C-alpha positions, 0 to 999 in steps of 0.5 A: 511483516512491518507494514505501512498502510495508507487509506483515507477511509478510516473504517476501511483503514481500521478494519484491514489493519485489524485483519492483518494484525490478527495474522501477525503483521505489525501495521502502521497507518496513515490517512493519505498519500501526503502522510505516506510520503512524509512518514517514509521521509522520516523512517523507511524501516518497513517490509512492505507499503500498502496504499489505497489508490483512490486517495486525495492529493497523492494517489497510490500510483503516484506514491508508488512512483515517488517511492521508486524515484527515491534511492532510499526507498526504491527497494520497498515492495508496494501493493496498491489496493482499490475498492473498484472491482474493475480497475485494470488501468490502475493494475497496469500502472502499478505493474509499470512502476514496479508494484503490485495491485490487489482489490480490497475485496480480495483479502486472500489475494492480499495475503498471497501477495504479502506471502510472495514478499515474505 
């Protein structure tokens, strides 16, 4: 899968990107929600968007909302991830906007979510 991944923590961005690449995914990264939206305005040839929720400027749920409101992008699957162990509010918001939510610490859940999209 061709994944666009937005994560403001450079260590987590690199680690998760490497883990996904080792499983055959092509991962492009951006460092925040602004870059995510700007990247999608230039090119939206991705199979899935993976975005951290807790980022400066544009949260993952806000990015998801903008994607759903753009005719060119609204078909893209979006997975919002968060390091917060208890984040049912974000999960509900992501679901309400037509996305999915996965905890960063649950890599197998992320793989399962990607498997549902493939």
